[in-house]
Structure formats: C-alpha cells, structure tokens
Backbone as numpy.savetxt, mean C-alpha at the origin, in Angstrom:
# Nx Ny Nz CAx CAy CAz Cx Cy Cz
-20.86 -7.62 7.98 -19.90 -7.82 6.89 -19.82 -6.56 6.05
-18.60 -6.23 5.61 -18.41 -5.03 4.82 -19.10 -5.15 3.47
-19.65 -4.04 3.00 -20.26 -4.01 1.68 -19.26 -3.65 0.59
-18.05 -3.25 0.94 -17.06 -2.87 -0.05 -16.67 -4.08 -0.88
-16.57 -3.88 -2.17 -16.20 -4.96 -3.07 -14.73 -4.88 -3.46
-14.09 -3.73 -3.30 -12.68 -3.59 -3.62 -12.05 -2.66 -2.60
-11.22 -3.22 -1.74 -10.51 -2.45 -0.72 -9.03 -2.48 -1.05
-8.41 -1.32 -1.12 -6.98 -1.21 -1.38 -6.27 -0.75 -0.11
-5.22 -1.48 0.29 -4.40 -1.11 1.44 -3.11 -0.51 0.90
-2.76 0.70 1.35 -1.56 1.36 0.84 -0.72 1.93 1.98
0.52 2.25 1.64 1.44 2.84 2.60 2.86 2.48 2.22
3.84 3.10 2.85 5.24 2.90 2.49 5.76 1.52 2.88
6.94 1.19 2.38 7.59 -0.08 2.66 7.72 -0.27 4.18
7.30 -1.44 4.66 7.46 -1.77 6.06 6.30 -1.41 6.96
5.27 -0.75 6.42 4.18 -0.29 7.29 3.19 -1.40 7.62
3.22 -2.50 6.88 2.37 -3.64 7.20 1.18 -3.83 6.29
1.22 -3.25 5.10 0.03 -3.31 4.23 -0.27 -4.72 3.71
0.78 -5.47 3.36 0.55 -6.82 2.83 -0.01 -7.74 3.90
0.56 -7.68 5.08 0.08 -8.53 6.18 -1.37 -8.19 6.55
-1.69 -6.88 6.57 -3.07 -6.48 6.86 -4.00 -6.94 5.75
-3.57 -6.80 4.49 -4.41 -7.24 3.37 -4.72 -8.73 3.48
-3.72 -9.52 3.84 -3.94 -10.96 3.98 -4.98 -11.26 5.07
-4.83 -10.61 6.20 -5.75 -10.89 7.31 -7.15 -10.38 6.99
-7.23 -9.22 6.38 -8.54 -8.65 6.04 -9.26 -9.52 5.01
-8.52 -9.98 4.00 -9.13 -10.84 2.98 -9.65 -12.13 3.60
-8.89 -12.69 4.55 -9.36 -13.89 5.23 -10.62 -13.64 6.04
-10.66 -12.50 6.72 -11.83 -12.16 7.53 -13.07 -11.94 6.67
-12.89 -11.30 5.53 -14.01 -10.97 4.66 -14.30 -12.04 3.62
-13.51 -13.12 3.63 -13.67 -14.21 2.67 -13.63 -13.66 1.23
-12.61 -12.85 0.98 -12.52 -12.18 -0.32 -11.26 -12.62 -1.06
-11.22 -12.31 -2.36 -10.04 -12.56 -3.15 -8.92 -11.62 -2.71
-7.69 -12.10 -2.78 -6.52 -11.34 -2.35 -5.65 -11.05 -3.56
-5.33 -9.76 -3.75 -4.49 -9.34 -4.87 -3.24 -8.69 -4.29
-2.08 -9.34 -4.44 -0.86 -8.88 -3.81 0.19 -8.50 -4.85
0.93 -7.43 -4.54 2.15 -7.16 -5.27 3.10 -8.32 -5.05
3.74 -8.76 -6.11 4.69 -9.86 -5.98 6.10 -9.31 -6.15
6.56 -8.60 -5.12 7.88 -7.96 -5.21 8.98 -8.99 -5.40
8.81 -10.16 -4.80 9.85 -11.17 -4.88 10.11 -11.69 -6.27
9.15 -11.52 -7.18 9.34 -12.00 -8.55 10.06 -10.99 -9.43
10.31 -9.79 -8.92 10.99 -8.75 -9.71 12.49 -9.03 -9.69
13.06 -9.47 -10.81 14.48 -9.86 -10.81 15.44 -8.69 -10.67
14.90 -7.46 -10.79 15.75 -6.27 -10.73 15.73 -5.60 -9.36
14.87 -6.09 -8.45 14.65 -5.36 -7.21 15.87 -5.41 -6.29
16.44 -6.60 -6.12 17.63 -6.71 -5.26 18.76 -5.86 -5.81
18.92 -5.86 -7.13 19.95 -5.03 -7.76 19.66 -3.55 -7.55
18.38 -3.17 -7.58 18.01 -1.77 -7.36 18.41 -1.30 -5.97
18.17 -2.12 -4.94 18.54 -1.71 -3.60 20.05 -1.60 -3.42
20.81 -2.40 -4.20 22.27 -2.28 -4.15 22.78 -1.10 -4.98
22.11 -0.87 -6.12 22.56 0.16 -7.07 21.35 0.89 -7.63
20.77 1.83 -6.85 19.52 2.48 -7.26 19.59 3.14 -8.64
20.66 3.80 -8.95 20.73 4.48 -10.24 20.82 3.50 -11.40
21.55 2.42 -11.20 21.77 1.50 -12.31 20.59 0.62 -12.64
19.74 0.33 -11.67 18.68 -0.65 -11.88 17.28 -0.07 -11.72
17.17 1.23 -11.55 15.86 1.83 -11.26 14.86 1.62 -12.40
15.28 1.87 -13.63 14.33 1.80 -14.75 13.81 0.39 -14.98
14.66 -0.64 -15.10 14.08 -1.98 -15.30 13.23 -2.44 -14.12
13.63 -2.10 -12.91 12.81 -2.48 -11.74 11.44 -1.82 -11.81
11.42 -0.55 -12.18 10.16 0.19 -12.25 9.26 -0.34 -13.35
9.84 -0.64 -14.51 9.04 -1.13 -15.63 8.50 -2.54 -15.35
9.30 -3.36 -14.69 8.81 -4.69 -14.33 7.56 -4.56 -13.45
7.63 -3.70 -12.43 6.47 -3.51 -11.57 5.29 -2.96 -12.35
5.53 -2.03 -13.26 4.44 -1.46 -14.05 3.71 -2.54 -14.84
4.46 -3.37 -15.56 3.82 -4.41 -16.37 3.11 -5.43 -15.48
3.71 -5.75 -14.34 3.07 -6.68 -13.41 1.75 -6.11 -12.91
1.74 -4.85 -12.52 0.53 -4.24 -11.97 -0.55 -4.09 -13.04
-0.15 -3.80 -14.27 -1.14 -3.70 -15.35 -1.82 -5.06 -15.57
-1.05 -6.14 -15.54 -1.65 -7.48 -15.68 -2.62 -7.76 -14.54
-2.24 -7.35 -13.33 -3.13 -7.57 -12.18 -4.41 -6.75 -12.30
-4.29 -5.53 -12.79 -5.47 -4.69 -13.00 -6.40 -5.32 -14.03
-5.83 -5.88 -15.10 -6.65 -6.55 -16.11 -7.38 -7.74 -15.49
-6.69 -8.50 -14.64 -7.34 -9.63 -13.97 -8.46 -9.14 -13.05
-8.22 -8.03 -12.36 -9.26 -7.48 -11.48 -10.47 -7.03 -12.28
-10.22 -6.46 -13.44 -11.33 -6.06 -14.31 -12.17 -7.27 -14.69
-11.50 -8.38 -15.00 -12.22 -9.59 -15.36 -13.04 -10.11 -14.17
-12.47 -10.03 -12.97 -13.17 -10.56 -11.80 -14.41 -9.75 -11.47
-14.46 -8.48 -11.93 -15.65 -7.67 -11.70 -16.88 -8.30 -12.33
-16.66 -9.04 -13.43 -17.78 -9.66 -14.12 -18.46 -10.71 -13.26
-17.72 -11.26 -12.31 -18.25 -12.33 -11.47 -18.59 -11.85 -10.07
-18.45 -10.55 -9.83 -18.90 -9.97 -8.57 -18.09 -10.34 -7.36
-16.82 -10.72 -7.53 -16.03 -11.13 -6.38 -15.55 -9.91 -5.59
-15.44 -10.07 -4.28 -14.87 -9.04 -3.43 -13.36 -9.21 -3.42
-12.61 -8.09 -3.45 -11.15 -8.15 -3.53 -10.52 -7.22 -2.50
-9.41 -7.68 -1.96 -8.55 -6.85 -1.12 -7.17 -6.85 -1.75
-6.62 -5.67 -2.00 -5.31 -5.55 -2.65 -4.36 -4.77 -1.75
-3.06 -5.07 -1.89 -2.06 -4.34 -1.10 -1.33 -3.29 -1.93
-1.99 -2.81 -2.99 -1.39 -1.75 -3.81 -2.48 -1.06 -4.63
-2.18 0.15 -5.07 -2.94 0.86 -6.09 -1.96 1.18 -7.21
-2.36 0.96 -8.44 -1.44 1.21 -9.54 -1.10 2.69 -9.67
-1.97 3.56 -9.14 -1.70 4.99 -9.21 -0.42 5.38 -8.48
-0.01 4.57 -7.51 1.22 4.90 -6.78 2.47 4.57 -7.59
2.29 3.87 -8.72 3.45 3.45 -9.50 4.25 4.64 -9.99
3.55 5.68 -10.46 4.29 6.85 -10.95 4.94 7.60 -9.81
4.37 7.54 -8.63 5.00 8.17 -7.47 6.38 7.56 -7.24
6.48 6.24 -7.32 7.78 5.60 -7.19 8.69 5.97 -8.36
8.11 6.06 -9.55 8.91 6.43 -10.71 9.51 7.83 -10.53
8.74 8.75 -9.98 9.25 10.11 -9.77 10.40 10.13 -8.77
10.36 9.25 -7.78 11.42 9.18 -6.79 12.68 8.54 -7.36
12.51 7.50 -8.16 13.63 6.63 -8.51 14.26 6.91 -9.87
13.55 7.58 -10.77 14.06 7.74 -12.13 14.57 9.15 -12.38
15.56 9.27 -13.27 15.97 10.60 -13.69 14.98 11.12 -14.73
15.14 12.34 -15.18 14.09 12.96 -16.00 13.93 12.27 -17.35
15.02 11.76 -17.93 14.93 11.07 -19.22 14.23 9.72 -19.04
14.58 9.01 -17.97 13.91 7.74 -17.69 12.44 7.95 -17.38
12.13 9.01 -16.64 10.73 9.28 -16.30 9.93 9.61 -17.54
10.53 10.33 -18.49 9.85 10.62 -19.75 9.53 9.34 -20.51
10.51 8.41 -20.56 10.28 7.12 -21.22 9.20 6.34 -20.48
9.27 6.32 -19.15 8.26 5.63 -18.35 6.87 6.18 -18.67
6.73 7.50 -18.71 5.43 8.11 -18.98 4.90 7.71 -20.36
5.79 7.63 -21.34 5.36 7.21 -22.68 4.84 5.77 -22.66
5.56 4.91 -21.97 5.14 3.51 -21.89 3.82 3.40 -21.13
3.70 4.13 -20.02 2.47 4.09 -19.22 1.28 4.52 -20.07
1.45 5.61 -20.82 0.36 6.10 -21.67 -0.01 5.09 -22.75
0.99 4.42 -23.30 0.72 3.45 -24.38 -0.05 2.23 -23.87
0.05 1.95 -22.56 -0.64 0.79 -22.00 -2.12 1.06 -21.74
-2.51 2.33 -21.79 -3.91 2.71 -21.60 -4.49 2.08 -20.32
-3.81 2.35 -19.23 -4.22 1.78 -17.94 -5.54 2.40 -17.49
-6.48 1.55 -17.11 -7.78 2.04 -16.64 -8.16 1.27 -15.38
-7.55 1.62 -14.25 -7.79 0.84 -13.04 -9.18 1.09 -12.47
-9.78 0.07 -11.88 -11.07 0.29 -11.20 -10.86 1.13 -9.95
-11.83 1.96 -9.63 -11.74 2.78 -8.42 -12.08 1.91 -7.21
-11.26 1.96 -6.17 -11.60 1.18 -4.96 -12.87 1.70 -4.32
-13.55 0.82 -3.61 -14.67 1.24 -2.75 -14.15 1.86 -1.47
-12.90 1.53 -1.12 -12.26 2.11 0.05 -10.75 1.96 -0.08
-10.02 3.03 0.27 -8.57 2.98 0.38 -8.20 3.14 1.84
-7.38 2.22 2.35 -6.86 2.30 3.71 -5.38 2.66 3.60
-5.03 3.86 4.05 -3.66 4.36 3.95 -3.02 4.27 5.33
-2.02 3.40 5.45 -1.32 3.18 6.72 -0.11 4.11 6.81
-0.03 4.86 7.90 1.09 5.77 8.14 1.89 5.31 9.35
3.20 5.53 9.31 4.05 5.28 10.48 5.34 6.06 10.31
5.99 6.46 11.39 7.26 7.18 11.30 8.36 6.31 10.68
9.38 6.96 10.17 10.47 6.24 9.51 11.16 5.27 10.47
11.34 5.66 11.73 11.97 4.75 12.70 11.17 3.45 12.83
9.85 3.57 12.82 9.00 2.38 12.90 9.15 1.53 11.66
9.20 2.16 10.48 9.37 1.41 9.23 10.70 0.67 9.23
11.77 1.35 9.65 13.08 0.71 9.69 13.08 -0.50 10.63
12.45 -0.35 11.78 12.37 -1.46 12.74 11.62 -2.64 12.14
10.50 -2.37 11.49 9.70 -3.47 10.94 10.41 -4.13 9.77
11.09 -3.34 8.95 11.86 -3.92 7.84 12.96 -4.83 8.39
13.64 -4.37 9.43 14.69 -5.18 10.05 14.11 -6.46 10.64
12.95 -6.34 11.29 12.34 -7.49 11.97 11.91 -8.56 10.98
11.40 -8.17 9.80 10.92 -9.20 8.89 12.06 -9.87 8.12
13.23 -9.26 8.10 14.44 -9.95 7.71 14.60 -10.31 6.25
13.98 -9.59 5.33 14.22 -9.82 3.90 15.59 -9.26 3.56
16.48 -10.11 3.06 17.88 -9.72 2.92 18.07 -8.43 2.14
17.49 -8.35 0.94 17.77 -7.19 0.10 17.15 -5.91 0.63
16.15 -6.02 1.52 15.55 -4.83 2.10 16.42 -4.19 3.17
17.39 -4.93 3.68 18.20 -4.41 4.78 19.10 -3.26 4.35
19.25 -3.06 3.04 20.07 -1.95 2.55 19.25 -0.69 2.28
17.94 -0.74 2.52 17.11 0.44 2.31 17.55 1.53 3.28
17.79 2.71 2.77 18.31 3.78 3.61 17.19 4.58 4.27
17.55 5.22 5.38 16.61 6.12 6.04 16.16 7.22 5.08
17.10 7.78 4.34 16.75 8.88 3.43 15.73 8.44 2.38
15.89 7.22 1.86 14.93 6.73 0.87 13.54 6.61 1.49
13.47 6.07 2.71 12.18 5.96 3.37 11.58 7.32 3.69
12.42 8.29 4.03 11.93 9.65 4.27 11.31 10.22 3.00
11.99 10.06 1.88 11.45 10.56 0.61 10.15 9.84 0.26
10.11 8.54 0.54 8.92 7.76 0.20 7.73 8.16 1.06
7.93 8.32 2.36 6.82 8.71 3.22 6.32 10.11 2.88
7.24 11.01 2.52 6.84 12.35 2.09 6.02 12.29 0.81
6.43 11.42 -0.14 5.69 11.29 -1.40 4.30 10.72 -1.15
4.19 9.73 -0.27 2.87 9.19 0.07 1.98 10.26 0.69
2.54 11.06 1.58 1.75 12.11 2.23 1.23 13.10 1.20
2.08 13.49 0.25 1.63 14.41 -0.81 0.55 13.78 -1.67
0.75 12.51 -2.02 -0.20 11.82 -2.89 -1.59 11.78 -2.25
-1.64 11.37 -0.98 -2.95 11.22 -0.35 -3.52 12.54 0.16
-2.69 13.57 0.26 -3.22 14.89 0.61 -4.24 15.35 -0.43
-3.98 15.02 -1.69 -4.85 15.47 -2.79 -5.77 14.36 -3.29
-5.70 13.18 -2.73 -6.45 12.05 -3.28 -7.94 12.17 -2.96
-8.79 12.05 -4.00 -10.24 12.11 -3.78 -10.99 11.18 -4.72
-10.30 10.15 -5.20 -10.93 9.24 -6.16 -11.79 8.17 -5.49
-11.63 8.01 -4.19 -12.38 6.97 -3.46 -12.42 7.36 -1.99
-13.34 6.78 -1.22 -13.30 6.98 0.23 -11.93 6.60 0.78
-11.44 7.39 1.74 -10.08 7.22 2.24 -10.09 7.15 3.76
-9.48 6.10 4.30 -9.29 5.95 5.74 -7.79 6.02 6.02
-7.36 7.07 6.71 -5.96 7.28 7.04 -5.72 6.76 8.45
-4.83 5.78 8.58 -4.63 5.07 9.86 -3.23 5.35 10.40
-3.18 5.79 11.65 -1.90 5.88 12.34 -1.52 4.47 12.77
-0.59 3.85 12.00 -0.25 2.45 12.23 0.96 2.28 13.14
1.39 3.36 13.78 2.60 3.28 14.61 2.38 2.42 15.84
1.22 2.57 16.47 1.04 1.97 17.79 0.13 0.75 17.79
-0.36 0.33 16.63 -1.25 -0.83 16.62 -0.62 -1.96 15.82
-1.03 -3.16 16.14 -0.55 -4.35 15.44 -1.76 -5.20 15.05
-2.48 -4.80 13.99 -3.69 -5.52 13.61 -3.41 -6.89 13.01
-2.17 -7.20 12.75 -1.82 -8.49 12.18 -1.73 -9.57 13.27
-1.08 -9.23 14.39 -0.84 -10.22 15.44 -1.75 -10.04 16.66
-2.44 -8.91 16.76 -3.26 -8.62 17.93 -4.73 -8.58 17.51
-5.52 -9.53 18.01 -6.91 -9.64 17.60 -7.72 -8.40 17.98
-7.47 -7.85 19.17 -8.21 -6.66 19.60 -7.93 -5.48 18.69
-6.66 -5.30 18.34 -6.30 -4.22 17.42 -6.97 -4.43 16.06
-6.92 -5.67 15.58 -7.52 -5.96 14.27 -9.02 -5.68 14.29
-9.71 -6.08 15.35 -11.16 -5.93 15.38 -11.57 -4.46 15.38
-10.85 -3.62 16.13 -11.24 -2.21 16.17 -10.95 -1.52 14.84
-9.87 -1.95 14.15 -9.60 -1.41 12.82 -10.62 -1.93 11.82
-10.99 -3.19 11.92 -12.00 -3.75 11.03 -13.33 -3.02 11.20
-13.70 -2.72 12.43 -14.94 -1.96 12.67 -14.87 -0.60 11.97
-13.73 0.04 12.05 -13.58 1.35 11.41 -13.65 1.23 9.90
-13.03 0.21 9.35 -13.09 -0.02 7.90 -14.52 -0.24 7.45
-15.27 -1.00 8.21 -16.65 -1.31 7.83 -17.57 -0.10 7.98
-17.19 0.84 8.84 -18.00 2.06 9.00 -17.74 3.09 7.92
-16.58 3.03 7.29 -16.17 4.09 6.36 -16.80 3.85 5.00
-17.64 4.75 4.59 -18.39 4.60 3.34 -18.14 5.73 2.36
-17.69 6.88 2.85 -17.49 8.01 1.94 -16.55 9.01 2.62
-16.00 9.90 1.81 -15.20 10.99 2.36 -13.83 10.56 2.83
-13.24 11.42 3.64 -11.89 11.23 4.19 -11.98 11.14 5.70
-11.39 10.09 6.26 -11.48 9.85 7.70 -10.10 9.54 8.26
-9.93 9.85 9.55 -8.67 9.60 10.24 -8.92 8.66 11.40
-8.07 7.66 11.53 -8.17 6.73 12.65 -6.85 6.79 13.40
-6.90 7.38 14.59 -5.69 7.62 15.38 -5.88 6.96 16.75
-5.67 5.64 16.82 -5.93 4.93 18.07 -4.91 5.28 19.12
-5.31 5.14 20.38 -4.38 5.31 21.48 -4.31 4.00 22.26
-3.14 3.77 22.86 -2.91 2.52 23.58 -2.88 2.78 25.07
-3.58 1.96 25.83 -3.44 2.00 27.29 -2.78 0.69 27.72
-1.90 0.76 28.69 -1.18 -0.43 29.11 -2.11 -1.44 29.77
-3.20 -0.96 30.35 -4.10 -1.87 31.06 -5.00 -2.63 30.10
-5.55 -1.91 29.12 -6.59 -2.53 28.31 -6.23 -2.62 26.84
-4.98 -2.34 26.49 -4.60 -2.48 25.09 -4.93 -1.25 24.30
-5.86 -1.36 23.36 -6.15 -0.26 22.43 -7.47 0.40 22.79
-7.49 1.69 22.61 -8.72 2.46 22.78 -8.91 3.32 21.54
-10.13 3.39 21.08 -10.39 4.18 19.89 -10.18 5.65 20.19
-9.31 6.25 19.39 -9.09 7.68 19.51 -9.12 8.27 18.12
-10.29 8.47 17.58 -10.44 8.80 16.18 -10.92 10.25 16.01
-10.48 10.84 14.94 -10.97 12.16 14.58 -11.44 12.11 13.15
-12.54 12.80 12.90 -13.13 12.75 11.55 -13.29 14.16 11.02
C-alpha cells in the first residue's frame, strides 16, 4: 500500500485525470477530492464565448478550489489519505491563458487577498498526451459543452502544462505518457501504473510505457 497521504493527478482537459483519480482512490481506500466543473454556471458560456465569460468562469473555479483546499487542510487533522484531480497552483496557469491583462491583474489581486496556502502533495502524477488523443477522448466522453473546445486551445493548454511542470519542484513528480495506456478500463495497465506510483518517493521520474500486441503493456520507463 502506498505511503503517500496526498496524491494529486494533473494534466490537460481530456487526458483522463479524473477517471484515474477515482480508480486510484478506490484502490487505496482514500478520500477523493474532485474538481466540480459541472457546477460552474459560466463554463458552458465560456466555451461558446471565451472572451465574454472567461473572468467569471475563472473566479468561480478559484473560489471553489480555495474552499476545497480549506477542507483538505481540515482533513489533515484526522490523518486521512486523499487523491485529488487538481492542484490549485494550476489555476493561475488557466488564468494566464484565458484572461486579458486587466482581468489577470484583477484575478491576481483577488488571489492574493484569499491568502491561499495549499498543502504540498506527497506525489504529483502529471498525465501527458498529444492533442489528437485529447480531442478523441473529449469527443468520446460526450460532454456537450466540451465539444466546442478548439484544437488551438488544447495546444495552448498542453504547452502551458509542459512549461509549468518543467520548472515544478514542490513535490515528487511522476510524468506519465498517457497516450498508449488505459489505466481506467484496463486492469493490467492500471496495475503497472499503480506500481510506479507506489515506487515514486522523491525527485522527478518519467513513465513511458510501451504496448505490445501480444501481451498488452510493457514497462518502458526512464528515470
């Protein structure tokens, strides 16, 4: 069993972070902390009209994530293990993509006034996949308002995630090539990723599995 008490799963829209977080939390018998995108009343409007609805959509997510961080802080007192499908630090990354400079200045003022103090994860799992894969998965899961997400937006988002995690050193980091594995629906894929998660205790690691048609997945990792 993993010794990590707080595992954060991150990655761009469509990469599978929420589904993996659900399965991992079930396997580890841990509390699950999920972004609740569906409760954001501005999100569907944002995908239809990014310029017109970016600021309220972003602020709604900010306040939601701050409340979740406060709840996580409280749960630390009781020693519960948690798996989350977001890090609040990525919130400003989205703000930089979606807001103009005046809106971003206002966002920064609000963020500072909230005095956010998120707990550091014991492990961050960063899922990567090409834009074509993200588009396919978004289409497959069939959320109506997500179908208007453009290739260009996903390109900007994946580039922003790559920059963010290139410099990230606040917690142990496992970077996973999620293009060719399906740890949500395939037990063998899930088990080999779970083994890697449980082995990762410090530093920066890369998990780049390879698939064979005969035997499914084979570990192809570089550290």
